[in-house]
C-alpha positions as CSV (number, residue, x, y, z in Angstrom):
1,M,-21.9,-3.7,6.0
2,A,-19.1,-1.5,7.4
3,E,-15.5,-2.8,7.1
4,I,-14.2,-3.6,10.6
5,L,-10.5,-3.1,11.4
6,E,-8.3,-4.0,14.3
7,V,-7.2,-1.0,16.4
8,V,-3.7,-1.4,17.8
9,D,-1.7,0.4,20.5
10,E,1.7,2.2,20.1
11,N,3.4,-1.3,20.1
12,N,1.2,-2.7,17.3
13,Q,-0.8,-4.9,19.7
14,V,-4.5,-5.3,19.1
15,I,-6.6,-3.5,21.6
16,G,-10.0,-3.7,19.9
17,T,-12.0,-3.3,16.7
18,E,-13.7,-0.4,15.0
19,S,-15.3,0.6,11.7
20,R,-12.9,1.7,9.0
21,K,-14.7,5.0,8.8
22,K,-14.2,5.7,12.5
23,V,-10.6,4.5,12.5
24,H,-9.8,7.1,9.8
25,E,-11.9,9.9,11.1
26,T,-10.4,9.7,14.6
27,G,-6.9,8.7,13.7
28,L,-6.8,5.4,15.5
29,R,-3.8,3.2,14.9
30,H,-4.4,0.2,12.6
31,R,-2.6,-2.1,10.2
32,V,-2.0,-1.9,6.5
33,V,0.1,-3.7,3.8
34,H,1.6,-2.2,0.7
35,V,2.9,-4.5,-2.0
36,L,5.3,-3.0,-4.5
37,I,5.4,-4.7,-7.9
38,V,8.6,-4.5,-9.8
39,N,9.6,-6.1,-13.1
40,S,12.0,-9.0,-13.1
41,K,15.0,-6.8,-14.1
42,N,14.3,-4.6,-11.1
43,E,14.2,-1.6,-13.4
44,E,10.6,-0.4,-13.1
45,I,7.9,-0.2,-10.4
46,L,4.2,-0.3,-10.9
47,L,1.9,2.4,-9.5
48,Q,-1.8,2.3,-9.4
49,Q,-4.1,5.3,-9.8
50,R,-6.9,5.3,-7.3
51,S,-10.4,5.4,-8.6
52,E,-12.2,8.7,-8.5
53,K,-14.8,6.9,-6.4
54,M,-12.4,6.3,-3.5
55,D,-13.2,8.1,-0.3
56,T,-9.6,9.1,0.3
57,Y,-7.2,10.5,-2.3
58,P,-9.3,9.8,-5.4
59,G,-7.2,10.0,-8.6
60,Y,-3.9,9.9,-6.7
61,Y,-1.2,7.3,-7.4
62,T,-0.1,4.9,-4.7
63,S,1.6,1.5,-4.4
64,A,0.5,-1.1,-6.8
65,V,-1.3,-2.9,-4.0
66,A,-2.4,-1.5,-0.6
67,G,-5.0,-2.6,1.9
68,H,-6.1,-3.0,5.5
69,L,-5.6,-6.2,7.4
70,E,-8.8,-8.0,8.2
71,V,-9.6,-8.9,11.8
72,G,-7.3,-11.7,12.9
73,E,-5.2,-11.6,9.7
74,D,-1.4,-11.4,9.7
75,Y,0.6,-9.1,7.4
76,L,1.8,-11.7,4.9
77,S,-1.7,-13.2,4.5
78,A,-3.1,-9.7,3.9
79,A,-0.4,-9.0,1.3
80,K,-1.2,-12.2,-0.6
81,R,-4.9,-11.6,-0.4
82,E,-4.6,-8.0,-1.6
83,L,-2.2,-9.0,-4.4
84,K,-4.8,-11.4,-5.7
85,E,-7.8,-9.1,-5.2
86,E,-6.3,-6.0,-6.7
87,M,-3.9,-7.3,-9.4
88,G,-4.9,-10.9,-9.9
89,F,-1.5,-12.3,-9.0
90,E,-1.0,-15.4,-6.9
91,G,2.3,-15.8,-5.1
92,T,4.2,-14.9,-2.0
93,P,5.6,-11.4,-1.8
94,E,8.8,-10.7,0.2
95,K,8.7,-8.3,3.1
96,I,11.3,-5.6,2.7
97,T,10.6,-3.0,5.4
98,S,8.1,-1.6,7.8
99,V,6.7,1.8,8.7
100,S,5.7,2.7,12.3
101,A,2.4,4.4,13.0
102,D,2.9,8.1,13.4
103,E,1.7,11.4,12.0
104,T,3.5,10.7,8.6
105,S,1.9,7.3,8.3
106,N,-1.7,8.3,9.0
107,A,-1.6,6.2,12.2
108,E,-0.9,3.1,10.1
109,F,1.6,0.4,11.0
110,V,2.6,-0.8,7.5
111,D,4.5,-3.8,6.3
112,V,5.9,-3.2,2.9
113,F,6.4,-6.2,0.5
114,I,7.9,-6.6,-3.0
115,F,6.6,-8.9,-5.7
116,K,8.5,-9.4,-8.9
117,T,6.7,-10.2,-12.1
118,D,6.6,-9.4,-15.8
119,E,3.0,-10.6,-16.2
120,K,0.2,-8.2,-17.0
121,P,-2.1,-7.5,-14.0
122,V,-5.9,-8.0,-14.0
123,V,-7.0,-5.0,-12.0
124,Q,-9.9,-4.5,-9.6
125,E,-11.7,-1.8,-11.5
126,E,-13.8,-0.6,-8.6
127,E,-10.8,0.7,-6.8
128,I,-8.2,1.3,-9.6
129,S,-8.6,3.7,-12.5
130,G,-5.1,3.2,-14.1
131,L,-1.6,1.8,-13.9
132,K,1.8,3.5,-14.5
133,W,5.2,1.9,-14.8
134,I,8.0,4.2,-13.7
135,K,11.7,3.6,-13.8
136,I,13.1,3.0,-10.3
137,N,16.0,5.3,-11.0
138,E,13.5,8.1,-11.8
139,L,11.3,7.5,-8.7
140,K,13.2,9.7,-6.3
141,N,12.9,12.7,-8.6
142,A,9.2,12.0,-9.2
143,I,8.6,11.9,-5.4
144,E,10.6,15.1,-4.7
145,S,9.2,17.1,-7.7
146,D,5.6,16.0,-7.2
147,S,5.5,15.3,-10.9
148,I,3.2,12.4,-10.1
149,K,0.3,13.0,-7.7
150,L,1.1,10.5,-5.0
151,T,-0.8,9.8,-1.8
152,P,1.2,10.9,1.3
153,M,1.5,7.3,2.4
154,A,2.8,6.2,-1.0
155,K,5.5,8.8,-0.7
156,V,6.6,7.4,2.7
157,V,6.5,3.8,1.4
158,L,8.3,4.6,-1.8
159,K,11.0,6.5,0.0
160,K,11.5,3.5,2.3
161,F,11.7,1.3,-0.7
162,L,14.4,3.4,-2.2
163,E,16.4,3.3,1.0
164,V,16.4,-0.5,1.1
165,Q,17.3,-0.6,-2.7
166,K,20.7,1.1,-2.0
């Protein structure tokens, strides 16, 4: 069965639903969460490598956790659900910033959360092919130099993360 997403207007208000495929093919605005996982000392951030089986950006690195909101779901509930599904962590991540839907965000309204842990994740192997810890103080250079193959949205989210870390 096709994944159904809420379609939203320029003010992030729900105006209908549509299949994930159609939303992405036609550039309809929709909602997404990203959860950044950092270690307790706030020195490293975890990136996930997308599975080669993914329909968009296979093999690229992105935020540790990212996913669409389900119909009727709020951002925090989605962040908690995706954190559990993708990494096996239970807890409440903290919202740190948002990204408005525009051409740089792939028509996605994104709430960005942070979750601190030193525990080892239990990954969702269908979607994730690997994990990489990177020092936060090296992240800006990695983004700018393209030394890590990051999805375009991951670059946007990680740059916003670095802005709020200052």
